[in-house]
N, C-alpha and C positions, 0 to 999 in steps of 0.2 A: 204464541210467547213463552221465555224459559224465565223464571228469577233469577239473580244471579246473584241475593241474600241479601241479611236485613238494611248492610248499607250500601247497596247501588242495586241503579232501576236502569231495566233496559226501553228504551224507547220503539214505536214502530217501526219494523224493519221492514222493507223492499225486499223480499229475495227474489232470486236468482230466475226463477221457478216467472214473476211477473205478476204476481196478483194480485198483492199489493203498495202503491207508489203512491207516497206522498208527495201533498204539490210543491213541499218543501226540497225534497229529496236533491247529493250530488252527483253528480254522471259519473262516472266510470268503467272503462271499457272491461266488457266482461270477460274478452281474454287475457286479459296482465293482472286478473287477479283468480290466485291463486289459492285461496281458500275453500273450503268445502262447499259444497253449492245450497248446502242446508246448516240451521245453525242447527236443525235441530239435531242434526250428527254429532253435535260438541259436546262431552262432558265439559260443561264451563266450568269455573270459578276464578278466585277474580287474575290469576294470571294470567291466564288463558281469557279472559274477555278482554282484559288493558292493553294485551298484544293484538288482539283480531280489531277491534279498534284504532290501536294507532294509527296498524296497518291501511284500516280505506282513511282514515282522514288523510294521510301523509299524501295516497293516491288521488287523491277526488280532490286534493289540494295544487295538484299539479295540473295549469291549463293548456299543457301540450298535450296532453295526454288524450286529454278533452276532444282537442284540432280534431287528431286524426280519425276519429270517429264521426262522422255528424250523426250520425241515429242509435249511439250504444244502448244497453236499457241501467234501466234508473234503478238505483241500491243509496235509498239511507243510510246517512253516518251510523255507529252505533255510538249514543255517548250514551257513556259513562260519568258518574257522581258519587267518585270513591270518596272517602273517611282516612285512608291509608295514606303514606308519605310519598311510596314508591312512586314514580309511573313508566311509562318508555319513552325515552330520547326520541323528537322527532332526527328525522333524514338528514337533516339537513345540519343541524347541531352532534348528530353523531359523526358526520363524514368534516366536518371544524376537527371536531376530536383528531380522529385517526391526521386530519392532517399536521397536529400539531406535533403530531410522530416521525412522521415517514419527511415531512416539510418544515427546516426549522428553517432557511437559505436558499439564493438562484440554487447552489450545488446542487441540492440534497434533487433538484425537481429536474435538472440538467441532467444528473444522475440515473432518474427512473426510466425519463424518458429514454438515455445512452440506453440498458439494460432492453427499454424492452423491443429497442429497433436492432440489436444484437440476435435478443430471439428471437425477431423474426428475421432471420437471415439475413440483413442487410453488407454490402459489399460495398456504400460508400454512407457514410452520416456528416451530418451538416450538420455545423451550432451554430448559432449566431443569437447574439445576447447586444443588449444596450441598457448603459446603464449602470455595467454591472451583473446584470439580470432583472435587474428593479422594474424597469419601461417594457423588456418586451427580451421572451427564451423562443426558438422559432429551430428544431429538429427535425431535418428532414434524411429522409431513407429514400432505398430503393427495393427492399424488407418483402413482404409478401403482401402484403397488404388487407384490409378489414372488406367487404361487403355492408350494407343496408344495414341489412339487422345485428351485425356482429358491433357496427361501430355502434348502435344504441347504446345496448345493450355490454360493451365497456365501459361504461359511465354509472355502471349499480356498481352496487359494492360487493366486495366478491366475488366478480366474474371476472373470468378467469380462461382463458383454454389451455391453461397448464397442469392441470389437474385432476380428476374427473373421481377417485374415490379415495380413500383416506390411508390407504396404502401407499398412494405415489409422495405420500409428506418423507416417507422413509430415505423416499431416492428420487431426490429434485437437481433434473440436471439443469436448470435453468436460471436465468436471475433472476427473474419476476416471476410471479407464483401465489400472491398473496390477495392479487384483484383492487389490493386500496390506494394506488401510485391517482390514477385518473381519475377518481371520485376528489379525491382527497385536494388533489389540485387545482380540479374546476372548484372547489366549495370557496378556494378563497383567492383564485383570480378567473381571469376573461380567457375565454378558449374557443378554439377553432382547432376544426380539425377535419384534416383535407386528406385521403386515405380511397384508394382505390387496390381493389385485387387485382387476378393478373389473370387474363382473358383466359374466356370457357371455351373449350374445343366448340369446332367449329369458325367462331367468331373470326379470329384472323384470315380464311380466308371469304369470310364471305363481306370483309371489306370493312367490320365492324369498330367500337373501336371499345376498352373496356370502360366501363358506366362506374364514376364518382360518389363519394357521399361527402361532401359538407356540412358539417351542423360544425353549431355558433351556441358557448352555454357563458352565463356568469354567474358569479357566486353559486354556482350548483342547481344554477335552473334551465334549462336545456332555452335557448330563440330559436332558432330558425332549422331546418333539415329544406337539407335542397340535395339534387344532383346534380352532378357538376364532369365535365372529364378531366378527368384528369390522368398521369401518366401513373404509370407502379410501383406502389412503397407506401409512405402515409410523410405525412409534413402536419405537424404540433406545433401551434404559435399559445404562448401565455405569453397573457400581457396581464401588467397594474395586479403585480403577485402582490396580496398582500393588502387590498386596498377596499376591503369589505371587513377589515380586521387589523386596525388601527395599529395598537399594541403590539403587536407580530412587525411588523415594520416598524418601528421604532427603532426597535433592536438591531435591527441587519448594519452591519459596519461603513467604511468608507466603499464606494465603488469602484477602488482599483485593489483592496479585499477584497470583496466580491470575486471581481472577476478572477481573482489569482486564484479561488478558491476552483472558480470555472477551468478556470487555464488547466487546473491540476490534475486535476480529475479525468480530460478531454486525453490530459498528456499518457497517462495511469494506465487507462484503456484500448486508449497507443500503441503500448507498451507491449500487452499483454497479447494483442493483436495485430502482430502487424503484418497479417495478409491482407487487411483490411483500409482504406482509404477514411481518407477525418480528418474532414477542414475543422476550426475554428474561427470565426470573423465576429468583431465589435468595432461596431459603426463604420463600414466600410475598409476596415484596414484587418489585413488576413493576420493572426493568429500562433496559428499551427494550422502545419500543412505536412501531410504527414501523406503520401504516395507507399501504397503495396510496396516491402522488400519478403527478403525469403528469407531473416533470420530475426531474432530481436537484438542483438550487439548491431546488426546495420541500422535496426530504428533508432537504438540509442544515439547509432553517428548519425544520424540521420538529425535528431531533434536535436542532440545535448552538444556534438565536436569529436571531435577524435579528444580532445584534452581527458573530456566526461568520460571517453570512452576505455582510454589509457590509466585511467584513475582504478578500474574496477575487476575481477579477475573469471574468467566464467566457472561456473559448477555445475555440475548431472550429477545424478547417483536412481537406484531403484531399489526396491529392495521386494521381496513378495509376501503375502497375508497367505502363504498358505497357512502359516504356522497357527495360524487366529478364525480363518474364513469370515463370511456374512452371514447373520442373521437369517437363520432361516422362517419361511410361513408354519404360521402352525400348520398341523395335521390335518385339521380339517377344511384349509385353503391350499394345502401341498397337492399338488397333481399327479399322480405317478409317473403318466407317462412324460412328464417334463422334464429332459435330463439337472441332475441340479446346475447351479451356475456357478463358473469361477471362479476364483477367489481375488481374483486382480492384485494389481501389485501397485506399490504405496513409489508414484515417480515427483520426483523436483529434480528444478532449473534454475537457471538466475546467475545472479551476480552478486563481488559482494566483493569490498572496500579494500584495499589494502593495508596496512594498518599504520602506516602515513598520514592518511586520512580521516581524521574522527574529527566528532558531533559532538553536540555538549547534550544530547539531547535522543529521544527516539523517533524523532520527527521524521529521520532517513533511511527509515529502514521502512517499504511498502511489499506486502505478504500477496497473494494474491491465491485464493484457492478454487480449484476447478474454474481457474480466470477469477473469480470477484474478489474486489478488493475487501479482507477486510483489515479488522486488530484483532489478535491473540494473543492475553497477556502468554498463555503456555511458545508460542511460537517466538515471543521476546523475550522469553524466557530462555529458549532456547538458543537463540541468537548470541544470548550476548553471552551462552556460558563455554560459546565456541571461544570466542575471542578472549575467556580466562587468562590471565597470564599476558596477551600480547599486547592490549591497547593497555591504557591504564582504568582501574574500576571506576573513576568518571565520565569519559570520554564512555559513545556508542560510534558502530561502522555503520557505514550504508549498503542496503543492503538490497534488491532486486530481488526476489524470494516468488518460484511458481510453483505450484504443487496440482497436482493432478492423483486421484483415486477416486476408486470404486462410488458412487452417490451415496450408494447404501452407507459407509465409513463415516462419514459427515453429517450435524445433523443443522442447516443452517436456517431453523426457522424457533431461532430464541432470540432474535431481536427486532423491532419494527423496523427498524431500515434498514435488518439485511447487513447489519456490518460486524455482528457478532459467528462466531460456530461453535459448535460441542462437535471435540472426534470424538467416535466410539472407542478408538483404543492410543489416548490419551500422552500413556508410558512412548507406547512403539512412536508414534509418530515425532513426541518431544526429545528421545534417542535420535533418535534417526535426524532428525537437521539438524540437530547438536554435530554431531558424528561428520556430519558427511561438509560439511562447510572446515571442521577442523581437521579432517581430512586432506581437503583439499586446499586450501591453509597450506598446509604439511608437505603437499608434494611440490608446489607455485614459487616456497621459499624466493618468495617478494623482495626486490630489492630496494631500500627508499634512495631517491636522486638528493644531492646533495643540496640543492638549486631549490626545489621542492620545499627540502625539510625547513627549509629559513624560512616560506610562509604556510607552513604545515602546522598554525596554532586551530587547536578545535575552539571549530567557531558553531552556532546556532539557529545559522538559517537553514533548513534544510536542501537537500539536492534533488535533483532528478525533480524539481518545482517550478518552473518559469516562472517570475517577478508579476506583480501587477501592473496592469497595463491601464493606458488612460489618453482616446484621442487629443482631452484637450490641451491646449497650449497652456507652457505652465505647472503643467502638472506632472509628476515623475511617467514617465513612459515606460509602455514594455520593449525591453532593453536589454536583453543580458549580454553577462558582457562576454568579450571577444572572447575569452580563452575557453568560453562556454557553445560556440557554433564552430563550424568549420574555420577554418584557413580563408579567408578572402570574400569570404560571407558575407552582403550586406547587412544592415540590423534591418529589425521585423521591424516598429516603425517612428521614423527622425524621434529625435531627441531634441524638446526643444528647452532653449536656451533661461535657468533659470533665474528667475523677478528678484530685483535687489531690494532690498530689504531697505524697511520705510526709514527716510531722513540718510538716507543713504548719499554721500559728496560724489561726485563726479559726474556724467556725461549722461545723461538717460538713454538704452539701449533704439536703437533703432523699428520701427511698429513690424509686426510678425508681416511674414512677404515669405513666399513660396516665389523662387526662385529655378530655372529646369539646369538638371548635370551635363553639363558638358561632356561629351562621350574623352576619353583617354585615347589618340592616336597609336596603334600598335602594329608594328613593322610583321611588314609578311603577310601572308597570302591566308587568311582564316578558312578552315571550309565554311557555308553556311547549312541553315537547319540545322543547327546545333539540337533542336528538339527530336528530330528523328538520328542522332549518332547512332543506333544501334544498327539501323541499315546501310551505312556511309561504308563504303571496298574499307576493309582492316586496313588494310598500307598508308590511306591514304590517315588513316588517327595511329596509324606506330609513325610518322612520318611528323604528322605539328604536334606530341605527344615527345618526340626526340628532342625537334629545337624548340623543344618549350613554351608555343602557343596552347597546347591543348591539356591539362592534364587530368590524369585519369582519374582523382578521388572524385574531381569537379561533377562527373559526368556520371561515374557509375558508384551510390554506395556500400558496393561489395569492394570494390578494387581500394577502397579507403578501410573498413573496416579489418582488409585480408591485409592490408602496413604494419597496421596497430596491433594487431594480435601477434607480427612476428618480430616484432620491437619490443612487446608483451615476452615474447617465449625467447628471445635473446637476453635481455636486463634480468636476472636472479639471483640466488648466492650457491650454484647450484659450484662456482668456478675457488671457490674460496681456497679450495687444498691448493690451486694452482697458481695462489696468489707469491709474489715472492718479495719482500719482505723489505724496507727502504731504510725504516728506522725508528724512533720517537717521534711527537710531539709535543716540547717539554713534561717527556717522562709522563706524558698522558694518553697520547693516542699513537695510535701506528699506522705508520702511513707505507701502504704496499704498490704494489703497480699489476694490472692484470691486462690482459686483452684486449674489456670494454671500456680501459679508465682506470683514473685515480682514486685509492679506496682508501675509505678513513675510517679505523677502528675504534673506537674505546674499549679500552683495555679493561677497565671494573666493571660496566656491565655484561659486555665480552666472557668475566670469567665468571661474571652472578648465574648468565643463562647455563652457562656447562656443567656449575653446580648445581643448580636448580632441577637440572635433568637428571643426573644421578642422586642426588637423593630421595627423589620423586619414585625411580627406577630401583633404587636401594629399598625403598618402605615397601613395595607392592611384594617382597621380596623379603619381609624381616630380616635384614641382614643391614640393616646403618650401621657404618663404624661410631663406635664409641670412645671417646679415653674418660680415665677416670682422676679426678681432680684432684692433687696432692692434701686443700685445705679446702674441706665444703664453704663454697660462696653465697654468702648471706647475703638475701636480697630483699630490702622490707616492702611491703605492700600495702593499698589497703582497703580495709575491708571490703568492697564491693566488688576488687579484686581480689581476694582472695573466693568469693565468691565463684567466679570466672574459673578462677585457675582451676576449681573444683568438680568442675563439670566438662574440662579439655585436660586434664592427668593425666588418662588412660592414654586419648593421642599423640601426647607430651612423651610418654615413655616408650612408645611405637619408632620414635621419631631421634630415641638416641637419650633422653636425659632420662636421668636418676633423680627425682624432684621429692622433698615431704618437707610438709608444714614445721620449722621450725619457732611456735610459739604462737601468735592470735593473728599478728601481721608480718611475721616471717616465712621464707620458702630457703631451703638449707640444701642445696644444689652438690650433687655427689660426684655428677659426671652427667657429659656433655657431648654434642657432635663434636667427629672427631676437626679440629681445625678451629674452635670457636672455647674463644676462652676467658679473662679478666671483664674489661668493663665491655667490649661488644655482648659478651652475653647477657648479662645484663642488661643492656638496652633491646637483646632481642627478646629479655622474657616480654620485657616490659609493653613492649609492640605488638605482639603477639596477644594477647592479655586487653589491650585496653581497642584492639581491634575484632575480640572476638564479641559476640552478642552473647550479654546477660541479659537475654526479653523472660525467659520463660526455663521452669527447671525439671519440661519434657529432656526426655532423650534426647539426643544431637539427630535427625536422618540422616539420610545415606549425599543428598543435595548436602548436606551442611559439611560434614563430613568431611565431600573432595574438597566443598573451600577452607575451609578449616586446616586440611594437610595441606593442600598447597600456600594459604596463606604460611603456616608453618615452614617450608619447605624453603618462601623465598623470603622471607625474615634470614633463614639459617643462610640462606645463598647467598645476602646481599653481608650480613656481617663477615664474611668468612673470605670474599673477594679479595683480588690483587686494589691495593688502594689505587689512586693516582695519584702522582707526581711519586712514582718507585718504578724507581730504573729498573732496566728489563736489558737480559742478554740477548743474541739472536738467536740461541739458541732455543731459550723460553717463547719469543714470541712466535716463532714458529709451530713451536708445541700448541699455540693459544688456538691458533688460525686452522691448523691439522685438527683440534677439538672441537672449535667452534665448529667445522666443520659437518662437525657428527650430529650435530644435536637437532632437531625436530621443529624446533624453530629460532633459526637464526639474525629471525630480521626485530627481534626488543627482547629486550629484558626482562624478567617472571611481574617488573614493575611498569609497562609498559614503553622504556624512555627504547629509542632507535640505538642499535648496535653498530653497525655500518654504512657507510655514505657513499654512494655511488657520484665522482665527478665523470661525469660518460666525456671519450672520446668527443661527442659530437658538444658538448657540451664545450669541453676547450676550446674547439676550432670558431664553435662561434664567436665566446668572447676574446678568439685574439684577432672577429675579423675575417677570418678565413675562409667564409660559409654564407 
């Protein structure tokens, strides 16, 4: 025996050699014991002894491992009586703590299981939920599956098939890697795992079916393990989530809210994997059904309809990482025979919204890095900067962004739920995303529709996210707005009539009944087997489409997507120089006609955009035109405004101002940019000073300097532009349209208001009932 110290005593131990076996010993399989075979080899101190005892006690208490081996060697547990406060937590408690970090709602469980299915190479993933995921979550895939030993090890903490060494953490190419998801979920729910790997070589010729495994676990304890004849793949059922942690269960939201989070998660992973089949079923109703398609644009049409796709514009860019390179291993790990790794590239694809579509928060910005859904402040800031001076500063766009880069360039091991990442080259990634979206905006020059602008108020509801669902009568149903679905597409769930208010007068509604839907008779002869349309003769399909009996968009999402993209390409502001002015409307708006319809241009914001870009261009080359005032203009300021002026005085001087203090709370303006004088000049100075942040006395950084520069230019342009209720002659109207056509962003003014609205020819025909 070995002494552990003055305050700890070691009880008699039955060594694995079997020489000492107390009668009250606890049973533990020898193959599951991974500690050294003899305690004499250990250098015992308090830490090692406590860890040794905790591991033995946890394994000896598990009745399942005892049942696997009928005659295991006995080993008595090490008993300690320490006087200290530090102790090792049991595995069950540790798993529940990990569950608090990884699993906070049913959508978190779906996320972990979805990622495991994708890592397993599944082509079809089916998600079933009941009661918003509280009662049941079942995820079925046709991936690789697992054998019996792997299925048992999958529920051990930090057991994973995706990492081997610490060097693998520097290049994680899978969605899951921690090995904490399954044991964490199993510790707070009742879990059933059904899995089968692919058939071994020769088994198919002999007619044998691949053997599967079924494991039942409740609260982290394995209840049963049995063989089962299962198809290739994995089905994992999670029932009664948080049944043993009621404090966590009471923090769950309403059933519809939890189901909305699950639906949004499945939808977004369906967007990033258009080549896979996704299904989401709740209470026998299919909420999401997304068969494989060729492109992400087709997937957007498939899930949300043509109106959502028409409001988004595609973006694609790529830049090489050769100037920075990848981190090389240290010299002692470098293989001289192995060639150096290529640096790779940083790629960006996705969709961004037109300036007319605005949101009140960032909840409509979805970012995927190497097909992983994340929330990153750096990328959110880059997207906001890309829309600077295009939409109002209090509004946010709708963006669906996919970033692809070498795994060595991004660290995903920074958050338990894997929702945050760190980039090795943060500045490069930030500037690349910002410049790519801004360049795409400049090239697209999207035109705002007149009818769309009437309902284009910013909202807080997130886009690309289906609403909550509930199969119960009288509860709001999962019924997306018809504008978010393809034309003539049925509602996903029937909408129940609203219940009358308590005490309301009037006849009571009839009881809930199911009535069959009577099909509408159609004239003409329809082709049979619509599901097998690709196998039909092309002449039959062409005839049916020409006679209006068959819409190509209803049979092929690719056709409908191409149609929407063609309409987007034809409606832009590239034809401004070809417009024919008609005149002015109340001396405030310019009316002009073109091949695509009637245009209405706000003369003030149009001139504001022209002046804004000219001021920025002159500021870049330090050639801002200024004019000296006959008499200095005295501007009264508050003490805190004088502090802000001291910080931005240099930038004001580079933008054409000559201002100096004239007393403790007065400024004397001796020169100003051309076209700005009098009361507008005083208002402009107060506006710029009030908008500049006086939070710190540190020097202005580059990003803040750019924001200050655009703020000054926007304020100068706003106070110098043509005002409304100003009559313009035809020559000046033509000059205004030509100059507007030369700008980079003729869509909106620097403050985000639309410049030109198009009342398209198709909308005019529809308004007069001609189409």
